[in-house]
N, C-alpha and C positions, 0 to 999 in steps of 0.2 A: 326687493320689496317684500316683508312680510306682515302679514296681521295676524289677528285671532279669529279660531275658526267662526261656524256657525253661517258662515255664507249667507244666501238669501234668505235665510230665517228672519223670521219677524215675530217677533210675542203675540200669544195668541192666536198667530195664523196656522198653528200646525206645524209640521215638518218634512218636506216632499225631498226625494230621490229618484230622479231619473236613471234611469241604466241604458246603458246603450251598448250592445254585444256586437261581437262577432258569430252568427249565428249559424256559420257554415261546420261549426265541430260542434260535435257530440260534448264533449268536455268543457266547454266554454257555457253552453246552455245548460249543464248540469249546476255549475258553480253559480251560475247568474239566477239561476233559481233556487239555490239554499240561502244564494245570500239576500234574496227579496223575502224570504221567507223570514229568515232571522231580521231583517230590517223590519218587517211590518211586525213580528212580535217585541220590537222594541217602542211600537208608536210611532212609525214613521211611513208615511202614505209612499207606496212606492208607484210610478209612474215609467210605461214603457212605450216603445216608439209603435205606430200603427204598422209599419211595416216590418217588425220583427215580433208582434203579438202574438202571430200563429205561431211560430217557433219556439218562445220563451213560453208560452200557456202559463202563466202565471196570475194564482188566480187572487181576484181582488185587487190587482191592479188598476190605473188611471190607463186609461190607452190615451197618447197623444199623437198629433200630426208632426210629423219631422219638420218644422217650420221654425222660423223667429219665437213662437208664442210657447214651444214645447218644456222649454227649464224656464220660464218665467215663475219666480216665487220659490222656485228648488234649491236649496241648498247646495246640493254635489250632484253634477253630474258622475256618475259613477261607469267605468270603462271597463269592459272586457275583452280584451284585445290586444293587437300590438299597435304598432305609432301608426297603421295606416286608422285605425278604428280608433285611436284616440284624436286624431287630426279632424274625422270627421263628426264626431262628438265634440270637439271645439266650432266647427260652424253653429252650432246647435246652443252653446254655452254663452258663444260670444255676444248674443243679445239679452243675456241676462246678467243677475249678479252673481250666479251660481260660479261653483270652483270646480274642475276636473279632477279626477281622481281616476287615474289607470291601475287596473288589474294587468300586468305583463304575460299574456300569452299567447304572444307572438317569436321572434327569434332576440334578438337585443333588449328593443322594448326600454329604448330612452326616455320615451316620454313618461312612461307608467311610474306609480310609486311602489309599488309592493308587486313580491312575486306571489304566485299562487299559496303554497304553503303559509303564507303569513296574513291571509285575508281574514280570518278569523280576529285578529287583534286591529285590523285596520277598520272591520266592522264595529268593533267594541271600542276603535277612536269616535268613530263618526257617530255611534249612540250616543257617547259622554259629551259629543264638541273637543276633542282632546287633539285638533288638530290644527296646525298653520297654515296661511295662504299666503302664497308668492303669487306676485304681480308678474307675468313675464309681457315682455314687449312685443308686440305685434307691426308688422308693418302694412302701409297700404299704397295700391298702386293706382297710377292714372295713366291711361294710354289717351295717348294726344293724336290727332291727325296734323298733315303737312301745313294748315295754318295755326296749329297751338290748339283750337278748340278740345277739350275732352268728348271722347265717345264711348270709355268703354273704364272700367273699373274694378279694384277687387281686392283682397288681404292677404294676410299668411301668418301662419305663427312659426313657420320653419323658414321657407324661403319663396323667391321668386322666381326663375328665370327665362330671360329673354334667349329664345332659341332660332335658330336657323328654320325655317321653313323646308326648304331642301336641302337634303343629305350632301348632293355631292357637289356644292357650291357654299362656297365660305360667306361667312355674314360681317360685313362690314359694320363697323357700330364707331360713334365717338362719345366719348365718356365725357360726361360734365359733374363738376361739385357744385351745388349752391348756385346754379348759371353758370361758372365760369369752367369753359373747357379745357380738360388735363389730359385728354389723349386719345388715340385714334389707333384701332387697329382690326384685321382681320381675325377671327374666331369661329367658333362650334357655337358661342355663347356665354352671356354674362349671367350671373347668377348673385342676387342682392340677399342677405341670409341675415337672421337675428340670431343674437347670443345662443338662444334655443334650439335654433337649426343649424349651429356651426357644427357638429356632430354628425349630421344626418348630410347631405348632396354636397354640401359645402365642401366639408372633410373629403370627401371621393374625390373631391375637383383641386384639392390641397391647398384650402386654408385651413386656417388658424382654427384651435380650438378656444373658444372664449367662454368663461366660466358665465353662467345663467343669469347672476346676479350684477354682472353688467350691464348696461345700457349702450348699445353702438348698433352699430348699422357696415354690415361685411359687403363688400366686393369682390365678386372670385371671378376671372376672367376662365373662361373654357377653352384648350386646346389656342391659346391666342398666338399667333403669327407677329411676333413683337417682342423686344427686347424688355421690353418697363410694360411687363404686363403680371405685375405680382399681386396678391391679394391687398387689398387697402382697407383697412378698419377707419371708419368714419363715425364724427358725433353722432347720439342718435338725434339730434336738430336738423341735422344736414338733410339738402333733398339730393339725392340721387338720379343721376338722367344717361340715358343711351337712347342717342339716335340713330335713325337710319337712312342712311342717303336712299333718295328717290328710286335711283338707277340700279341700285343694288340688290340682293339676295333678300326675301318677304321674310319678315319675322313672326312670332307669336310667343305668348306668355303662358306661362305654364304656374299655379299660385297653390303650392304642398302637395305637387301632383295631379290635383282634385279637379282645379280649376282652370280652364282654358279661356283663351283671349288670342283674337287676333292683330296683328299690329298693322295701320295702314300703310300702303306705300309713302313714307319719305317721314313716317309720324316718328313720335317719341313717347320712351317710356319712363314717369316721375316716380319714385320710390321714395316715401319717406313713414315716421312715425305713425303707427295707427294713434287716434284719439284713445281708442277704449285697449288697454291691456288684455291677454288672458289671466285668467284668476286657476291658479294651479291648486289643490291643496297637498299637505305632506304631511306625515303621522311618525312618518322615521329621520331621526335627526341629522344621519349620515351626510358628508360633505358631496359637493358635487367629484371633488378629487376622490372618494372611492367609489362611486359611481362607474368613475373611468376604470380605474384598476378591476371591479368587478365585472364590465359589459364585455372591456377588453382584454382581462387576462393579463394583465402587466404585471412584469418583474419589479416587486419594490425591495426585495432585498439587494444590499450591496453585488456588485460581480463578482467580486475575489470571493465574499463569503457563498454564494449562489454555485459557483463552478463546481465542477463534480471531476473525475477523471478523466471523462471522456465527452468531450468538446459537444456541444448541441443537446447534451443531456440535464442543463441546469438547473430545469422548474422541476414542482415536485410536481404529484399528478395533480388535474385539477378537472373543471367541466369545458370543453369544448362550447362555447358560447353559441355557435350557430347552429350547429346540429345537437345540443342538447343532452350530449353526452358526456362520457367521461372518460379522460385521458390518460390509460396509464403507461408507465417505463417497466423497460426490460429490467427484473432483478426488483422491481418495489414489492412483490408479493401480493396475495388477493386483499389483506389487509388495505392496501393504500386505493386499492379498485372498490370499497365496500360500499363509496358514498350513493344516494340513490339516484339513478337517472329518472328523471320527469318527461313526461308526456310523449310524444314522437315527434316527427318530422313536421313541424310547423310550418303553418299554413302562410305562402310568402303575401296573400294580400290581405292577411291580419292585420 
């Protein structure tokens, strides 16, 4: 679902952009500074987080605490870093009407809108309000004790995992959909993912890739000891539950790899659609399929057309997505490897 740009902006209220950056890399800090200066010249007030202000040193920026008020009234939360930084920024944007716009400076960067070389185009789009906003389904989590009372809760943009607390023991679970038991098995854990998160943890665990404009909730067992333990795609209005027997291994919950909760003995975890979606700003009109091709380096030519005389050399030179390098093939010559290599080794925590 998309809508026109301008996010949290209101007529007469001025325009504000909150910056969130992975300040552990000098190239990211430099790009955030230059972007802030460009936005300021365009009459947009720049905010920075208090715990990043000293590293960024952006003159004239408003300094705000990293809490529920940080993005209040902001139009855009502009993220400089990888998917980890994006997910951290989503925690701030969630409490406001601001839309997230990411500049990928990590490894794959599925959540980011643009690459560093297109930052100027992105800044122009922000200045002129020429962007669209997608509303992405998020999920909420309730942790219940053995009596059925809610004792904790959290939310996620990508996924929630219910994992075994002791690595040496299998986690026994009972899966239910909309209050009706479906199956039970032993496993390492169970993932509940959004379409946005389908290309992250859930994909690595064997789940399907789901286009982000589709509203659904995924359930993906991890290393299940059962014949019927396939990934499931359910209605976005369903409530998915995983119950843990009181005499089994203890379980814990991880949300987007950032927030952890403990599940009481004999407890249950309920997952449902969050009342508030996450808003993501888009400048470039490319489809999600184009992003899959670019991020995973997928071959898009016909198999027979792509083949050459020697098996294994079907693809033309391309970037190595994970290492940000150029892959050249024997016999292609120097012209084939002339493409610029960006950055260096990406920070795994970006």
